[in-house]
C-alpha positions as CSV (number, residue, x, y, z in Angstrom):
1,M,120.8,5.0,118.7
2,S,118.9,7.1,116.4
3,A,115.3,6.1,115.6
4,A,114.6,4.7,112.1
5,V,112.8,7.2,109.7
6,P,109.8,5.5,108.0
7,A,110.0,5.3,104.2
8,V,107.7,7.7,102.4
9,P,106.1,6.2,99.3
10,K,106.9,8.0,96.2
11,A,104.1,9.6,94.2
12,A,103.2,8.1,90.9
13,P,104.5,10.1,88.0
14,P,102.0,12.0,85.9
15,P,100.8,10.3,82.9
16,V,102.4,11.2,79.7
17,R,100.0,12.6,77.1
18,Q,100.3,10.7,73.9
19,R,100.1,12.5,70.6
20,G,96.8,12.2,68.7
21,H,94.6,12.3,71.8
22,A,92.2,15.2,72.4
23,R,91.8,16.8,75.7
24,P,88.2,16.4,76.9
25,G,86.1,19.6,76.9
26,P,84.0,20.8,79.7
27,R,80.8,19.3,78.3
28,A,82.3,15.8,78.5
29,V,83.1,16.2,82.2
30,R,79.4,17.3,82.8
31,R,78.0,14.2,81.1
32,R,79.8,11.9,83.5
33,G,78.1,13.5,86.4
34,G,79.6,12.8,89.8
35,G,82.2,14.9,91.5
36,G,84.8,17.2,90.1
37,G,87.4,14.5,89.4
38,M,88.7,13.7,86.1
39,G,87.5,10.1,86.2
40,D,84.9,8.1,88.0
41,T,87.4,5.4,89.1
42,L,91.0,4.9,88.8
43,E,90.5,2.0,86.4
44,E,88.9,4.2,83.8
45,P,91.2,7.0,82.7
46,W,89.6,10.2,81.7
47,W,91.3,10.2,78.3
48,D,89.7,6.9,77.3
49,T,86.1,7.9,77.9
50,E,86.0,10.7,75.3
51,T,87.6,8.7,72.5
52,G,86.3,5.7,70.6
53,A,87.9,2.4,70.2
54,G,89.9,3.5,67.3
55,G,91.1,6.8,68.9
56,T,88.6,9.1,67.0
57,P,86.6,11.7,68.7
58,D,82.8,11.3,69.2
59,P,80.9,13.5,66.6
60,S,77.5,13.3,68.3
61,D,77.8,16.7,70.0
62,D,78.6,18.6,66.8
63,E,75.8,16.9,64.8
64,A,73.2,17.7,67.5
65,V,74.2,21.4,67.4
66,E,74.0,21.5,63.6
67,K,70.5,19.8,63.6
68,A,69.2,22.3,66.2
69,S,70.4,25.2,64.1
70,E,68.7,23.8,61.0
71,N,65.4,23.4,62.8
72,R,65.5,27.0,64.0
73,T,66.2,28.4,60.5
74,A,63.6,26.3,58.7
75,P,60.4,28.1,59.9
76,S,62.0,31.5,59.3
77,Q,62.5,30.6,55.6
78,D,58.8,29.5,55.3
79,S,57.5,32.6,56.9
80,D,59.5,34.8,54.6
81,S,58.4,33.0,51.4
82,K,54.6,33.1,52.1
83,P,53.9,36.8,51.6
84,A,55.9,36.8,48.4
85,V,53.5,34.1,46.9
86,K,50.4,36.1,47.9
87,K,51.7,39.2,46.1
88,K,52.3,37.2,42.9
89,R,48.7,35.9,43.0
90,K,47.0,39.3,43.4
91,Q,48.7,40.9,40.4
92,P,47.3,38.7,37.5
93,T,43.8,38.8,38.9
94,E,43.6,42.6,38.5
95,C,44.7,42.3,34.8
96,F,42.2,39.6,33.9
97,L,39.2,41.5,35.3
98,S,39.7,44.6,33.1
99,Q,40.3,42.9,29.8
100,P,37.0,41.0,29.1
101,E,34.9,44.1,29.8
102,E,36.7,46.1,27.0
103,K,36.1,43.2,24.6
104,Q,32.4,43.0,25.3
105,E,31.9,46.7,24.7
106,S,33.7,46.6,21.4
107,T,31.6,43.6,20.2
108,V,28.4,45.4,21.2
109,K,29.3,48.5,19.3
110,A,30.2,46.5,16.2
111,K,26.8,44.8,16.3
112,R,24.9,48.1,16.6
113,R,26.7,49.5,13.6
114,K,25.8,46.5,11.5
115,K,22.1,46.9,12.4
116,K,22.0,50.5,11.2
117,K,23.0,49.5,7.7
118,I,19.6,48.4,6.5
119,S,19.8,49.8,3.0
120,D,22.7,47.6,2.0
121,V,20.5,44.7,1.2
122,L,18.0,46.8,-0.8
123,Q,20.8,48.6,-2.6
124,K,22.1,45.3,-4.0
125,S,18.7,44.2,-5.3
126,A,17.6,45.6,-8.7
127,P,14.3,47.6,-8.7
128,K,11.4,45.5,-10.0
129,P,8.0,46.9,-10.8
130,G,5.2,45.8,-8.4
131,V,2.6,43.3,-9.7
132,P,-0.8,42.2,-8.2
133,A,0.8,39.0,-7.0
134,D,3.1,41.0,-4.7
135,L,0.1,42.5,-2.8
136,Q,-1.5,39.0,-2.6
137,N,1.6,37.5,-1.1
138,L,1.9,40.4,1.4
139,L,-1.6,39.8,2.7
140,T,-1.1,36.1,3.0
141,Q,2.2,36.5,5.0
142,H,0.6,39.1,7.3
143,F,-2.5,37.0,8.1
144,G,-1.1,33.5,7.7
145,E,-0.2,33.0,11.4
146,N,-3.4,34.4,13.0
147,R,-6.1,33.5,10.5
148,S,-7.6,30.3,9.3
149,V,-7.5,29.1,5.7
150,I,-11.1,30.2,5.1
151,E,-10.4,33.7,6.4
152,I,-7.3,34.1,4.3
153,E,-9.3,33.0,1.2
154,E,-11.8,35.8,1.9
155,L,-8.9,38.3,1.7
156,Q,-7.8,37.1,-1.7
157,L,-8.6,39.3,-4.7
158,S,-9.1,38.2,-8.3
159,D,-7.1,39.7,-11.2
160,S,-10.2,41.7,-12.3
161,C,-9.9,43.8,-9.1
162,F,-6.5,45.3,-10.3
163,L,-5.6,47.9,-12.8
164,T,-2.6,47.8,-15.1
165,A,0.6,48.0,-13.0
166,N,3.3,50.6,-13.7
167,D,6.3,49.2,-15.6
168,L,8.6,52.0,-14.3
169,T,8.3,53.8,-17.7
170,H,5.4,56.1,-16.9
171,S,5.2,59.4,-15.1
172,F,2.3,59.8,-12.7
173,S,0.2,61.8,-15.1
174,S,0.7,59.4,-18.0
175,Y,-0.1,56.4,-15.8
176,L,-3.4,58.0,-14.6
177,K,-4.3,58.8,-18.2
178,E,-3.7,55.1,-19.1
179,I,-5.8,53.6,-16.3
180,C,-8.6,56.3,-16.4
181,P,-9.4,57.1,-20.0
182,K,-12.9,58.4,-19.0
183,W,-11.7,60.7,-16.3
184,A,-13.4,63.9,-17.6
185,K,-16.8,62.2,-17.5
186,L,-16.3,60.9,-14.0
187,R,-15.2,64.3,-12.8
188,R,-18.3,66.1,-14.1
189,S,-20.7,63.5,-12.6
190,H,-19.2,63.5,-9.2
191,K,-21.1,65.9,-6.8
192,E,-21.1,64.1,-3.5
193,K,-19.5,65.5,-0.3
194,K,-17.3,63.5,2.1
195,S,-16.0,61.4,-0.7
196,V,-13.5,61.4,-3.6
197,V,-13.4,59.6,-7.0
198,M,-9.7,58.7,-6.8
199,L,-7.7,57.9,-3.6
200,V,-3.9,57.9,-3.7
201,L,-1.9,56.5,-0.7
202,C,1.8,57.5,-0.2
203,S,4.4,56.8,2.5
204,S,4.9,60.4,3.6
205,A,3.6,64.0,3.4
206,L,6.5,65.1,1.2
207,R,5.8,62.3,-1.3
208,C,2.1,63.4,-1.4
209,L,3.1,66.9,-2.4
210,E,5.4,65.6,-5.1
211,L,2.6,63.5,-6.7
212,I,0.2,66.4,-6.5
213,K,2.6,68.6,-8.5
214,S,3.3,65.8,-11.0
215,M,-0.4,65.2,-11.8
216,T,-1.0,68.7,-13.1
217,A,-1.4,67.5,-16.7
218,F,-4.0,64.9,-15.7
219,K,-6.2,66.7,-13.1
220,G,-7.1,69.8,-15.1
221,D,-9.5,71.9,-13.0
222,C,-10.6,69.2,-10.6
223,R,-10.1,69.7,-6.8
224,V,-7.4,67.8,-4.9
225,L,-7.5,67.3,-1.1
226,K,-4.4,66.8,1.0
227,L,-5.0,63.9,3.5
228,F,-1.9,63.8,5.6
229,A,-1.1,64.8,9.1
230,K,1.8,67.2,8.6
231,H,0.8,70.8,9.5
232,I,-2.8,69.9,8.9
233,K,-5.2,69.1,11.8
234,I,-7.7,66.4,11.3
235,Q,-10.6,68.7,12.2
236,E,-9.7,71.0,9.3
237,Q,-9.9,68.1,6.9
238,I,-13.3,67.0,8.3
239,N,-14.7,70.5,7.8
240,M,-13.4,70.7,4.2
241,L,-15.0,67.3,3.4
242,E,-18.3,68.4,4.8
243,K,-18.5,71.7,3.0
244,G,-16.9,71.1,-0.4
245,V,-16.7,68.5,-3.2
246,F,-13.3,67.0,-4.0
247,H,-12.4,64.7,-6.8
248,I,-8.9,63.4,-5.8
249,G,-7.5,62.7,-2.3
250,V,-3.8,62.2,-1.8
251,G,-2.6,61.2,1.7
252,T,-1.0,58.7,4.0
253,P,-2.6,55.5,5.2
254,G,-2.7,56.6,8.9
255,R,-4.7,59.8,8.3
256,V,-7.0,58.2,5.7
257,K,-7.8,55.4,8.1
258,A,-8.6,57.9,10.9
259,L,-11.0,59.8,8.6
260,V,-12.7,56.6,7.6
261,E,-13.1,55.5,11.2
262,Q,-14.7,58.8,12.1
263,D,-17.1,58.7,9.1
264,A,-15.6,61.9,7.8
265,L,-14.6,60.1,4.6
266,C,-16.9,57.8,2.7
267,L,-15.4,55.3,0.2
268,N,-18.7,54.2,-1.5
269,S,-18.2,56.7,-4.3
270,T,-14.5,55.9,-4.8
271,K,-13.7,54.2,-8.1
272,Y,-9.9,54.1,-8.1
273,M,-7.3,53.5,-5.3
274,I,-3.6,53.9,-6.3
275,L,-0.8,52.7,-4.1
276,D,2.6,54.4,-4.5
277,W,4.2,50.9,-4.6
278,N,7.5,51.3,-6.4
279,W,8.9,54.6,-5.1
280,R,11.9,54.4,-2.7
281,D,13.0,57.0,-0.1
282,Q,16.5,58.0,0.8
283,K,17.1,54.7,2.6
284,L,15.8,52.8,-0.5
285,R,12.7,51.7,1.4
286,R,9.4,51.2,-0.4
287,M,6.1,52.0,1.0
288,M,5.6,48.4,2.3
289,D,9.1,48.2,3.7
290,I,8.3,50.6,6.5
291,P,6.5,48.7,9.3
292,E,4.1,51.5,10.4
293,I,3.0,52.3,6.9
294,K,2.7,48.6,6.1
295,K,0.4,47.9,9.1
296,E,-1.8,50.9,8.5
297,T,-2.2,50.1,4.8
298,I,-3.1,46.5,5.5
299,D,-5.7,47.5,8.2
300,L,-7.3,49.9,5.7
301,L,-7.4,47.3,3.0
302,E,-8.9,44.7,5.4
303,K,-11.6,46.9,6.9
304,S,-12.9,48.8,3.8
305,I,-11.1,48.4,0.5
306,I,-11.0,44.6,0.0
307,K,-14.8,44.3,0.4
308,L,-15.4,47.1,-2.1
309,C,-13.0,45.4,-4.5
310,R,-14.8,42.1,-4.3
311,D,-18.1,43.9,-5.0
312,G,-16.5,45.5,-8.1
313,S,-16.9,49.1,-7.1
314,V,-13.2,49.9,-6.5
315,K,-10.1,49.1,-8.7
316,L,-6.6,48.8,-7.3
317,G,-3.5,50.2,-9.1
318,L,0.2,49.8,-8.2
319,F,2.2,52.8,-9.4
């Protein structure tokens, strides 16, 4: 009898892949760890571990990849944008630094031009003849801050100390004839050296020469001495006063003051002192509108002339 052949069990048929299920990728196989089998146990098929309950794939892997890519690109965008912001800040600062300097220079130049136009104010004012009150007010304003009330009263002059003021209708010769009707007698009696009978003060040497020429009809044959500093040394004037007799002296306050201080010119024999008060130069400035001439004239009046006027020996005239 033939031996019985044992029955070989039939292998299970391969599972049928249903439509709609995705084949798991290699990453899903690594996540399960373990061996190289498709499933950890026979009870858990490999196609159920990669899908959800509703048969949809797990999107966690794709979202993690997208987030990682966004985190990598974010710092690169910030690093690229920073230098662009710095360039924009530097450009306006250079423009703002240059503009204010130009404005300041233009304003300074405009102010300097306005200061040079001094004669505009004097040009608008109508010329008025000088009166004794003008000289009194000038002395009060000059000494008002530094002198006491008693000292200022000592510098005040009465109306009897002044001659008739020029009303802007006289020439220099006609004005001198009006205030000095007895000039011929005074000229003959004067024989003292280092002194003059009439002293005329002007603002400049050119103005002195003009007045000397315009008094030809008045002076006659009397001697006139030039008492200004232009082209004439003070030692020459001192020698002339010591050697000769002069009747009229025409000069500037600065040189006359220097001669008086050196005792080269004595004012005891002087009878008339004329101030060229109303004349104006090319800038429409009068004698007392020039600070240097004003100061020297007031100093001469304070030291010598005012005392002689109060004693009655000298008369002041404003031409």
